[in-house]
C-alpha positions as CSV (number, residue, x, y, z in Angstrom):
1,X,-7.0,27.8,38.8
2,X,-8.5,25.2,40.7
3,X,-11.9,25.5,39.0
4,X,-9.8,25.1,35.6
5,X,-8.2,21.9,36.9
6,X,-11.8,20.4,38.2
7,X,-13.3,21.3,34.7
8,X,-10.6,19.7,32.9
9,X,-11.0,16.6,35.0
10,X,-14.8,16.3,34.5
11,X,-14.3,16.7,30.5
12,X,-11.6,13.8,31.1
13,X,-14.2,11.9,32.9
14,X,-16.8,12.4,30.3
15,X,-14.5,11.3,27.3
16,X,-13.6,8.3,29.3
17,X,-17.4,7.5,29.6
18,X,-17.8,7.8,25.8
19,X,-14.7,5.5,25.5
20,X,-16.4,2.7,27.4
21,X,-19.1,2.6,24.9
22,X,-16.9,3.4,21.7
23,X,-14.2,1.1,21.4
24,X,-12.2,3.4,19.3
25,X,-11.8,6.2,22.0
26,X,-9.4,5.2,24.9
27,X,-10.7,5.3,28.4
28,X,-7.8,4.8,30.6
29,X,-5.4,7.7,29.3
30,X,-8.6,10.1,30.2
31,X,-9.1,8.5,33.5
32,X,-5.3,8.9,34.2
33,X,-5.5,12.6,33.3
34,X,-8.9,13.1,35.1
35,X,-7.0,11.8,38.4
36,X,-4.2,14.1,37.4
37,X,-6.6,17.1,37.4
38,X,-8.5,16.3,40.4
39,X,-5.6,15.6,42.4
40,X,-4.8,19.2,41.8
41,X,-8.3,20.7,42.1
42,X,-10.7,18.7,44.4
43,X,-9.6,15.9,46.8
44,X,-13.3,14.9,47.1
45,X,-13.4,14.3,43.3
46,X,-10.0,12.4,43.3
47,X,-11.2,10.3,46.1
48,X,-14.2,9.3,44.1
49,X,-12.3,8.6,41.1
50,X,-9.4,6.4,42.7
51,X,-12.2,4.6,44.8
52,X,-14.4,3.8,41.8
53,X,-15.5,0.1,41.8
54,X,-14.4,-0.1,37.8
55,X,-12.2,2.6,37.3
56,X,-10.3,3.0,40.6
57,X,-8.0,-0.1,40.3
58,X,-6.9,0.6,36.7
59,X,-5.9,4.1,37.9
60,X,-4.1,2.6,41.2
61,X,-2.1,0.3,39.2
62,X,-0.7,2.9,37.1
63,X,0.2,5.1,39.7
64,X,1.8,2.7,42.2
65,X,3.9,0.5,39.5
66,X,3.0,1.6,35.9
67,X,1.3,-1.3,35.4
68,X,-1.7,-2.1,33.1
69,X,-4.0,-5.2,33.7
70,X,-4.1,-8.0,31.0
71,X,-7.6,-7.1,30.1
72,X,-6.9,-3.6,29.4
73,X,-4.0,-4.7,27.1
74,X,-6.0,-7.0,25.1
75,X,-8.9,-4.2,24.7
76,X,-6.6,-1.6,23.7
77,X,-5.1,-4.1,21.2
78,X,-8.1,-5.0,19.8
79,X,-9.3,-1.1,19.3
80,X,-6.0,-0.5,17.5
81,X,-6.4,-3.3,15.4
82,X,-9.9,-2.0,14.6
83,X,-8.6,1.2,13.8
84,X,-6.1,0.1,11.5
85,X,-8.6,-2.1,10.0
86,X,-11.1,0.6,9.2
87,X,-8.3,2.8,7.8
88,X,-7.6,-0.2,5.3
89,X,-11.2,-0.6,4.5
90,X,-11.7,3.1,3.6
91,X,-8.6,2.9,1.5
92,X,-6.7,5.9,3.4
93,X,-3.7,6.8,1.5
94,X,-0.3,4.8,1.7
95,X,1.7,7.7,3.8
96,X,-1.2,8.1,6.4
97,X,-1.5,4.0,6.7
98,X,2.4,4.1,7.5
99,X,2.2,6.8,9.8
100,X,-0.6,5.2,11.6
101,X,1.5,2.0,11.5
102,X,4.6,3.5,13.1
103,X,2.6,5.3,15.5
104,X,0.3,2.5,16.8
105,X,2.8,-0.1,16.8
106,X,4.8,2.1,19.2
107,X,1.5,2.5,21.3
108,X,1.2,-1.3,21.3
109,X,4.8,-1.8,22.2
110,X,4.7,0.5,25.1
111,X,1.3,-0.9,26.4
112,X,2.7,-4.5,26.2
113,X,6.1,-3.8,27.8
114,X,4.1,-2.4,30.9
115,X,4.1,-4.9,33.9
116,X,0.7,-6.7,34.4
117,X,-1.7,-4.9,37.0
């Protein structure tokens, strides 16, 4: 079972790294999942992730106080606006736009109501 947890953690880290380059793919949720999976599979991988210079502070902020750093909040907001903007540009059907607006608004409300890390 530990092998499966570790493999899932590695997949999440890979998706997070892709998300660094592609602004439409979220990075932090995949890192949080990776930390969760590594905590159940490999102390070494978990320690590596939470002590990582770039990713570690975001994970620890969330684990300790449910906080999200202001820069991450701004990046998430810009990514969400870009996704919705692209949907408008590509003339996505109105019912899809409505669903996106509701879901993405909920995500933004969640993000901006978290404490600052």
